[in-house]
DRENZA-495665 format. One record per residue (C-alpha): residue number from 1; residue in three letters; chain; x, y, z. Coordinates in nm, 3 decimals. Each point is the difference from the previous one (the first is absolute). Layout:
<sites>
+-----+------+------+---------+---------+---------+
| pos | code | unit |      px |      py |      pz |
+-----+------+------+---------+---------+---------+
| NUM |  ALA |    A |       X |       Y |       Z |
...
+-----+------+------+---------+---------+---------+
</sites>
This chain:
<sites>
+-----+------+------+---------+---------+---------+
| pos | code | unit |      px |      py |      pz |
+-----+------+------+---------+---------+---------+
|   1 |  UNK |    A |  -4.393 |   2.047 |  -1.250 |
|   2 |  UNK |    A |  -0.063 |  -0.323 |  -0.111 |
|   3 |  UNK |    A |  -0.304 |  -0.075 |  -0.112 |
|   4 |  UNK |    A |  -0.224 |  -0.316 |   0.146 |
|   5 |  UNK |    A |  -0.036 |  -0.110 |  -0.362 |
|   6 |  UNK |    A |   0.367 |  -0.046 |  -0.150 |
|   7 |  UNK |    A |   0.042 |  -0.162 |   0.398 |
|   8 |  UNK |    A |  -0.228 |  -0.278 |  -0.069 |
|   9 |  UNK |    A |   0.089 |  -0.058 |  -0.361 |
|  10 |  UNK |    A |   0.351 |  -0.076 |   0.172 |
|  11 |  UNK |    A |  -0.162 |  -0.254 |   0.232 |
|  12 |  UNK |    A |  -0.188 |  -0.162 |  -0.299 |
|  13 |  UNK |    A |   0.320 |  -0.004 |  -0.186 |
|  14 |  UNK |    A |   0.195 |  -0.149 |   0.304 |
|  15 |  UNK |    A |  -0.242 |  -0.283 |   0.006 |
|  16 |  UNK |    A |   0.061 |  -0.063 |  -0.341 |
|  17 |  UNK |    A |  -0.320 |   0.175 |  -0.161 |
|  18 |  UNK |    A |   0.040 |   0.208 |  -0.325 |
|  19 |  UNK |    A |  -0.105 |   0.299 |   0.040 |
|  20 |  UNK |    A |  -0.103 |   0.311 |  -0.235 |
|  21 |  UNK |    A |  -0.134 |   0.346 |   0.075 |
|  22 |  UNK |    A |  -0.326 |   0.148 |  -0.181 |
|  23 |  UNK |    A |  -0.101 |   0.359 |   0.065 |
|  24 |  UNK |    A |  -0.191 |   0.077 |   0.327 |
|  25 |  UNK |    A |  -0.366 |  -0.087 |  -0.003 |
|  26 |  UNK |    A |   0.054 |  -0.262 |  -0.311 |
|  27 |  UNK |    A |   0.003 |  -0.371 |   0.081 |
|  28 |  UNK |    A |   0.203 |  -0.123 |  -0.298 |
|  29 |  UNK |    A |   0.323 |   0.094 |  -0.143 |
|  30 |  UNK |    A |  -0.019 |   0.253 |  -0.301 |
|  31 |  UNK |    A |   0.341 |  -0.050 |  -0.135 |
|  32 |  UNK |    A |   0.087 |  -0.205 |  -0.330 |
|  33 |  UNK |    A |   0.121 |  -0.323 |   0.071 |
|  34 |  UNK |    A |  -0.069 |  -0.044 |   0.391 |
|  35 |  UNK |    A |   0.014 |  -0.384 |   0.011 |
|  36 |  UNK |    A |   0.341 |   0.011 |  -0.061 |
|  37 |  UNK |    A |   0.107 |   0.288 |   0.167 |
|  38 |  UNK |    A |  -0.149 |  -0.065 |   0.330 |
|  39 |  UNK |    A |   0.343 |  -0.075 |   0.231 |
|  40 |  UNK |    A |   0.131 |  -0.092 |   0.336 |
|  41 |  UNK |    A |   0.303 |   0.230 |  -0.042 |
|  42 |  UNK |    A |  -0.013 |   0.221 |   0.278 |
|  43 |  UNK |    A |   0.163 |   0.297 |  -0.163 |
|  44 |  UNK |    A |  -0.219 |   0.020 |  -0.327 |
|  45 |  UNK |    A |  -0.283 |   0.002 |   0.264 |
|  46 |  UNK |    A |   0.182 |   0.276 |   0.155 |
|  47 |  UNK |    A |   0.065 |   0.209 |  -0.328 |
|  48 |  UNK |    A |  -0.426 |  -0.081 |  -0.075 |
|  49 |  UNK |    A |  -0.134 |   0.126 |   0.325 |
|  50 |  UNK |    A |   0.283 |   0.286 |   0.025 |
|  51 |  UNK |    A |  -0.200 |   0.131 |  -0.334 |
|  52 |  UNK |    A |  -0.339 |  -0.094 |   0.084 |
|  53 |  UNK |    A |  -0.033 |   0.052 |   0.352 |
|  54 |  UNK |    A |  -0.384 |  -0.109 |   0.067 |
|  55 |  UNK |    A |   0.008 |  -0.263 |  -0.247 |
|  56 |  UNK |    A |  -0.223 |  -0.293 |   0.097 |
|  57 |  UNK |    A |   0.184 |  -0.321 |  -0.021 |
|  58 |  UNK |    A |  -0.079 |  -0.317 |  -0.177 |
|  59 |  UNK |    A |   0.091 |  -0.338 |   0.009 |
|  60 |  UNK |    A |   0.077 |  -0.224 |  -0.288 |
|  61 |  UNK |    A |  -0.157 |  -0.310 |   0.051 |
|  62 |  UNK |    A |   0.135 |  -0.362 |  -0.165 |
|  63 |  UNK |    A |   0.291 |  -0.255 |  -0.016 |
|  64 |  UNK |    A |   0.239 |   0.310 |   0.038 |
|  65 |  UNK |    A |  -0.124 |   0.101 |   0.324 |
|  66 |  UNK |    A |  -0.118 |  -0.326 |   0.092 |
|  67 |  UNK |    A |  -0.331 |   0.137 |   0.063 |
|  68 |  UNK |    A |  -0.353 |  -0.095 |  -0.042 |
|  69 |  UNK |    A |  -0.289 |   0.239 |   0.094 |
|  70 |  UNK |    A |  -0.369 |  -0.085 |   0.102 |
|  71 |  UNK |    A |  -0.201 |   0.315 |  -0.022 |
|  72 |  UNK |    A |  -0.334 |  -0.025 |   0.157 |
|  73 |  UNK |    A |  -0.213 |   0.267 |  -0.122 |
|  74 |  UNK |    A |  -0.356 |   0.105 |   0.217 |
|  75 |  UNK |    A |  -0.082 |   0.299 |  -0.187 |
|  76 |  UNK |    A |  -0.233 |   0.077 |  -0.284 |
|  77 |  UNK |    A |  -0.218 |  -0.258 |   0.058 |
|  78 |  UNK |    A |   0.266 |  -0.245 |   0.034 |
|  79 |  UNK |    A |  -0.015 |  -0.269 |   0.236 |
|  80 |  UNK |    A |   0.393 |  -0.123 |   0.047 |
|  81 |  UNK |    A |  -0.028 |  -0.090 |   0.359 |
|  82 |  UNK |    A |  -0.317 |  -0.170 |  -0.047 |
|  83 |  UNK |    A |   0.156 |  -0.224 |  -0.251 |
|  84 |  UNK |    A |   0.301 |  -0.043 |   0.181 |
|  85 |  UNK |    A |  -0.151 |  -0.139 |   0.272 |
|  86 |  UNK |    A |  -0.180 |  -0.249 |  -0.237 |
|  87 |  UNK |    A |   0.291 |  -0.105 |  -0.120 |
|  88 |  UNK |    A |   0.186 |  -0.073 |   0.321 |
|  89 |  UNK |    A |  -0.318 |  -0.185 |   0.151 |
|  90 |  UNK |    A |   0.061 |  -0.267 |  -0.284 |
|  91 |  UNK |    A |   0.341 |   0.034 |   0.004 |
|  92 |  UNK |    A |   0.146 |   0.100 |   0.285 |
|  93 |  UNK |    A |   0.105 |   0.351 |   0.150 |
|  94 |  UNK |    A |   0.275 |   0.224 |  -0.114 |
|  95 |  UNK |    A |   0.324 |  -0.022 |   0.210 |
|  96 |  UNK |    A |   0.131 |   0.321 |   0.153 |
|  97 |  UNK |    A |   0.206 |   0.188 |  -0.235 |
|  98 |  UNK |    A |   0.133 |   0.384 |  -0.079 |
|  99 |  UNK |    A |  -0.354 |   0.142 |  -0.069 |
| 100 |  UNK |    A |  -0.067 |   0.389 |  -0.062 |
| 101 |  UNK |    A |  -0.316 |   0.210 |   0.031 |
| 102 |  UNK |    A |  -0.072 |   0.197 |  -0.304 |
| 103 |  UNK |    A |  -0.142 |   0.351 |  -0.057 |
| 104 |  UNK |    A |  -0.323 |  -0.112 |  -0.047 |
| 105 |  UNK |    A |  -0.035 |  -0.258 |   0.288 |
| 106 |  UNK |    A |   0.145 |  -0.315 |  -0.227 |
| 107 |  UNK |    A |   0.234 |  -0.195 |   0.117 |
| 108 |  UNK |    A |   0.296 |  -0.169 |  -0.193 |
| 109 |  UNK |    A |   0.158 |  -0.336 |   0.123 |
| 110 |  UNK |    A |   0.396 |  -0.026 |  -0.123 |
| 111 |  UNK |    A |   0.103 |  -0.335 |  -0.070 |
| 112 |  UNK |    A |   0.364 |  -0.143 |  -0.133 |
| 113 |  UNK |    A |   0.012 |  -0.164 |  -0.326 |
| 114 |  UNK |    A |   0.045 |  -0.337 |   0.137 |
| 115 |  UNK |    A |  -0.200 |  -0.293 |  -0.158 |
| 116 |  UNK |    A |  -0.030 |   0.229 |  -0.316 |
| 117 |  UNK |    A |   0.083 |  -0.276 |  -0.259 |
| 118 |  UNK |    A |  -0.201 |   0.195 |  -0.290 |
| 119 |  UNK |    A |  -0.036 |   0.335 |  -0.155 |
| 120 |  UNK |    A |  -0.194 |   0.221 |   0.200 |
| 121 |  UNK |    A |  -0.058 |   0.353 |  -0.069 |
| 122 |  UNK |    A |  -0.317 |   0.231 |   0.060 |
| 123 |  UNK |    A |  -0.314 |  -0.119 |   0.102 |
| 124 |  UNK |    A |  -0.381 |   0.208 |   0.039 |
| 125 |  UNK |    A |  -0.272 |  -0.270 |   0.158 |
| 126 |  UNK |    A |   0.187 |  -0.304 |  -0.086 |
| 127 |  UNK |    A |  -0.078 |  -0.113 |   0.359 |
| 128 |  UNK |    A |  -0.326 |   0.173 |   0.029 |
| 129 |  UNK |    A |  -0.168 |   0.303 |   0.073 |
| 130 |  UNK |    A |   0.202 |   0.232 |   0.118 |
| 131 |  UNK |    A |   0.347 |  -0.165 |   0.003 |
| 132 |  UNK |    A |   0.294 |   0.125 |  -0.199 |
| 133 |  UNK |    A |   0.364 |  -0.151 |  -0.046 |
| 134 |  UNK |    A |   0.322 |   0.204 |  -0.067 |
| 135 |  UNK |    A |   0.271 |  -0.246 |  -0.181 |
| 136 |  UNK |    A |   0.244 |   0.081 |  -0.257 |
| 137 |  UNK |    A |  -0.080 |   0.325 |  -0.200 |
| 138 |  UNK |    A |  -0.208 |   0.106 |   0.314 |
| 139 |  UNK |    A |   0.132 |   0.267 |   0.296 |
| 140 |  UNK |    A |  -0.249 |   0.118 |   0.307 |
| 141 |  UNK |    A |   0.037 |   0.342 |   0.174 |
| 142 |  UNK |    A |   0.146 |  -0.048 |   0.364 |
| 143 |  UNK |    A |  -0.030 |   0.175 |   0.312 |
| 144 |  UNK |    A |   0.021 |   0.276 |   0.105 |
| 145 |  UNK |    A |  -0.110 |   0.123 |  -0.394 |
| 146 |  UNK |    A |  -0.280 |   0.213 |  -0.001 |
| 147 |  UNK |    A |  -0.264 |  -0.015 |  -0.334 |
| 148 |  UNK |    A |  -0.182 |   0.347 |  -0.092 |
| 149 |  UNK |    A |  -0.300 |  -0.191 |  -0.067 |
| 150 |  UNK |    A |  -0.353 |   0.063 |   0.158 |
| 151 |  UNK |    A |  -0.013 |  -0.368 |   0.067 |
| 152 |  UNK |    A |   0.331 |   0.011 |   0.194 |
| 153 |  UNK |    A |  -0.045 |   0.149 |   0.315 |
| 154 |  UNK |    A |   0.324 |  -0.120 |   0.206 |
| 155 |  UNK |    A |   0.361 |  -0.050 |  -0.037 |
| 156 |  UNK |    A |   0.128 |  -0.356 |  -0.058 |
| 157 |  UNK |    A |   0.061 |  -0.179 |   0.333 |
| 158 |  UNK |    A |   0.189 |  -0.280 |   0.059 |
| 159 |  UNK |    A |  -0.232 |  -0.231 |   0.205 |
| 160 |  UNK |    A |   0.219 |  -0.314 |   0.049 |
| 161 |  UNK |    A |   0.350 |   0.063 |  -0.006 |
| 162 |  UNK |    A |   0.187 |  -0.357 |  -0.048 |
| 163 |  UNK |    A |   0.210 |  -0.164 |  -0.309 |
| 164 |  UNK |    A |  -0.264 |  -0.123 |  -0.228 |
| 165 |  UNK |    A |  -0.065 |  -0.395 |  -0.030 |
| 166 |  UNK |    A |  -0.088 |  -0.187 |  -0.277 |
| 167 |  UNK |    A |  -0.385 |   0.009 |  -0.118 |
| 168 |  UNK |    A |  -0.135 |  -0.344 |   0.088 |
| 169 |  UNK |    A |  -0.052 |  -0.251 |  -0.274 |
| 170 |  UNK |    A |  -0.345 |   0.034 |  -0.028 |
| 171 |  UNK |    A |   0.028 |   0.358 |  -0.147 |
| 172 |  UNK |    A |   0.290 |  -0.050 |  -0.222 |
| 173 |  UNK |    A |  -0.175 |  -0.305 |  -0.150 |
| 174 |  UNK |    A |  -0.310 |   0.226 |  -0.071 |
| 175 |  UNK |    A |   0.216 |   0.254 |  -0.184 |
| 176 |  UNK |    A |   0.204 |  -0.296 |  -0.171 |
| 177 |  UNK |    A |  -0.377 |  -0.152 |  -0.171 |
| 178 |  UNK |    A |  -0.259 |   0.250 |  -0.143 |
| 179 |  UNK |    A |  -0.258 |  -0.182 |   0.231 |
| 180 |  UNK |    A |  -0.316 |   0.157 |   0.101 |
| 181 |  UNK |    A |  -0.029 |   0.274 |   0.293 |
| 182 |  UNK |    A |  -0.149 |  -0.134 |   0.361 |
| 183 |  UNK |    A |  -0.312 |   0.190 |   0.051 |
| 184 |  UNK |    A |  -0.066 |   0.204 |   0.267 |
| 185 |  UNK |    A |  -0.226 |  -0.147 |   0.278 |
| 186 |  UNK |    A |  -0.342 |   0.177 |   0.052 |
| 187 |  UNK |    A |   0.144 |   0.114 |   0.358 |
| 188 |  UNK |    A |   0.295 |   0.075 |   0.134 |
| 189 |  UNK |    A |   0.137 |  -0.105 |   0.302 |
| 190 |  UNK |    A |   0.110 |   0.309 |   0.265 |
| 191 |  UNK |    A |   0.327 |   0.089 |   0.013 |
| 192 |  UNK |    A |   0.262 |  -0.165 |   0.164 |
| 193 |  UNK |    A |  -0.214 |  -0.290 |   0.040 |
| 194 |  UNK |    A |   0.184 |  -0.233 |  -0.213 |
| 195 |  UNK |    A |   0.213 |  -0.274 |   0.220 |
| 196 |  UNK |    A |   0.366 |   0.026 |  -0.110 |
| 197 |  UNK |    A |   0.221 |   0.240 |   0.162 |
| 198 |  UNK |    A |   0.078 |   0.181 |  -0.353 |
| 199 |  UNK |    A |  -0.342 |   0.012 |  -0.110 |
| 200 |  UNK |    A |  -0.154 |   0.164 |   0.348 |
| 201 |  UNK |    A |   0.272 |   0.261 |   0.017 |
| 202 |  UNK |    A |  -0.020 |   0.080 |  -0.310 |
| 203 |  UNK |    A |  -0.384 |   0.010 |  -0.006 |
| 204 |  UNK |    A |   0.037 |   0.227 |   0.322 |
| 205 |  UNK |    A |   0.215 |   0.266 |  -0.191 |
| 206 |  UNK |    A |  -0.228 |  -0.020 |  -0.278 |
| 207 |  UNK |    A |  -0.286 |   0.078 |   0.243 |
| 208 |  UNK |    A |   0.189 |   0.261 |   0.127 |
| 209 |  UNK |    A |   0.016 |   0.163 |  -0.366 |
| 210 |  UNK |    A |  -0.332 |  -0.032 |  -0.111 |
| 211 |  UNK |    A |  -0.115 |   0.176 |   0.334 |
| 212 |  UNK |    A |  -0.235 |   0.289 |  -0.065 |
| 213 |  UNK |    A |   0.097 |   0.376 |   0.156 |
| 214 |  UNK |    A |  -0.184 |  -0.005 |   0.345 |
| 215 |  UNK |    A |   0.062 |  -0.374 |   0.025 |
| 216 |  UNK |    A |   0.375 |  -0.039 |  -0.069 |
| 217 |  UNK |    A |   0.097 |   0.042 |   0.377 |
| 218 |  UNK |    A |  -0.231 |  -0.237 |   0.139 |
| 219 |  UNK |    A |   0.088 |  -0.250 |  -0.308 |
| 220 |  UNK |    A |   0.367 |   0.063 |   0.125 |
| 221 |  UNK |    A |  -0.127 |  -0.102 |   0.399 |
| 222 |  UNK |    A |  -0.164 |  -0.335 |  -0.165 |
| 223 |  UNK |    A |   0.240 |  -0.141 |  -0.199 |
| 224 |  UNK |    A |   0.308 |   0.120 |   0.255 |
| 225 |  UNK |    A |  -0.234 |  -0.214 |   0.256 |
| 226 |  UNK |    A |  -0.018 |  -0.283 |  -0.254 |
| 227 |  UNK |    A |   0.331 |  -0.044 |  -0.065 |
| 228 |  UNK |    A |   0.104 |  -0.012 |   0.358 |
| 229 |  UNK |    A |  -0.170 |  -0.357 |  -0.007 |
| 230 |  UNK |    A |   0.247 |  -0.092 |  -0.245 |
| 231 |  UNK |    A |   0.288 |   0.117 |   0.202 |
| 232 |  UNK |    A |  -0.140 |  -0.196 |   0.276 |
| 233 |  UNK |    A |  -0.002 |  -0.297 |  -0.221 |
| 234 |  UNK |    A |   0.362 |   0.079 |  -0.102 |
| 235 |  UNK |    A |  -0.100 |   0.065 |  -0.385 |
| 236 |  UNK |    A |   0.107 |   0.303 |  -0.020 |
| 237 |  UNK |    A |   0.227 |   0.228 |   0.228 |
| 238 |  UNK |    A |  -0.085 |   0.331 |   0.174 |
| 239 |  UNK |    A |   0.236 |   0.199 |  -0.267 |
| 240 |  UNK |    A |  -0.109 |  -0.135 |  -0.282 |
| 241 |  UNK |    A |  -0.403 |   0.074 |   0.108 |
| 242 |  UNK |    A |   0.113 |   0.319 |   0.077 |
| 243 |  UNK |    A |   0.195 |   0.121 |  -0.294 |
| 244 |  UNK |    A |  -0.257 |  -0.136 |  -0.247 |
| 245 |  UNK |    A |  -0.285 |   0.141 |   0.206 |
| 246 |  UNK |    A |   0.205 |   0.312 |   0.014 |
| 247 |  UNK |    A |   0.071 |   0.041 |  -0.335 |
| 248 |  UNK |    A |  -0.370 |  -0.060 |  -0.076 |
| 249 |  UNK |    A |  -0.119 |   0.263 |   0.176 |
| 250 |  UNK |    A |   0.260 |   0.237 |  -0.134 |
| 251 |  UNK |    A |  -0.113 |  -0.071 |  -0.351 |
| 252 |  UNK |    A |  -0.387 |   0.108 |   0.063 |
| 253 |  UNK |    A |   0.131 |   0.297 |   0.162 |
| 254 |  UNK |    A |  -0.010 |  -0.046 |   0.375 |
| 255 |  UNK |    A |   0.244 |   0.174 |   0.207 |
| 256 |  UNK |    A |   0.322 |  -0.127 |   0.147 |
| 257 |  UNK |    A |  -0.078 |  -0.031 |   0.344 |
| 258 |  UNK |    A |  -0.382 |  -0.053 |  -0.009 |
| 259 |  UNK |    A |   0.090 |  -0.292 |  -0.184 |
| 260 |  UNK |    A |   0.265 |  -0.107 |   0.220 |
| 261 |  UNK |    A |  -0.205 |   0.038 |   0.292 |
| 262 |  UNK |    A |  -0.282 |  -0.159 |  -0.107 |
| 263 |  UNK |    A |   0.189 |  -0.343 |  -0.118 |
| 264 |  UNK |    A |   0.239 |   0.004 |   0.366 |
| 265 |  UNK |    A |  -0.353 |   0.040 |   0.189 |
| 266 |  UNK |    A |  -0.235 |  -0.280 |  -0.196 |
| 267 |  UNK |    A |   0.333 |  -0.244 |  -0.019 |
| 268 |  UNK |    A |   0.033 |   0.065 |   0.375 |
| 269 |  UNK |    A |  -0.353 |  -0.059 |   0.042 |
| 270 |  UNK |    A |   0.000 |  -0.333 |  -0.210 |
| 271 |  UNK |    A |   0.283 |  -0.090 |   0.220 |
| 272 |  UNK |    A |  -0.216 |  -0.012 |   0.312 |
| 273 |  UNK |    A |  -0.233 |  -0.191 |  -0.142 |
+-----+------+------+---------+---------+---------+
</sites>
């Protein structure tokens, strides 16, 4: 039987993203010289996962994969979501792009390499607390991988499945120059209340991801009802709303049938207002 991991690896390679394996439960490659070994060669990928069928899938970032990844981290006292919200208020919302939920509840936003005309490696906190980036020499563990760590309670999950788009100019400019990070505001806005469609949908997805146990279905119902407003306004499609919220709900541990019923019911109710 073909493993879900090798299937995902082939999908990423077909998109031009160089992949490399990591041992099960591990979030980074262990083979020497992995940045050079990462590949889009389907034959090599098939051989790797034939030998390591349960291996995690890692994606090499940087120019060769044409990928820059923004990692939004809220665990361990970090406030990546709050920092990002402050940056967006100052400069404009992130565009909607390929997005993955991490096993610890964080979010990876994938951007193309377009507009990056300087040497860009990895950064930790350069954009502010809880915001890291992965460029040349970097990698991220990718869905459906899972990390064996107490802080990782679920598999990595695709939240928004679409081709990556270019990072906004303000984000690239802040990575180009050593600027002082934006301080987070004293209070954060309610999830999903930012004006632009991409920012609102991302906020609603994050609200579902952040919901405490026992409140997840209610939060999902609320988020789906709010997306109905966006659908009615022509900002997103029903399919986009359903796919994003369904992926987030499964990411938190809600069952497939329960999540689908909740989303469909809330979207329907929102459409009859």
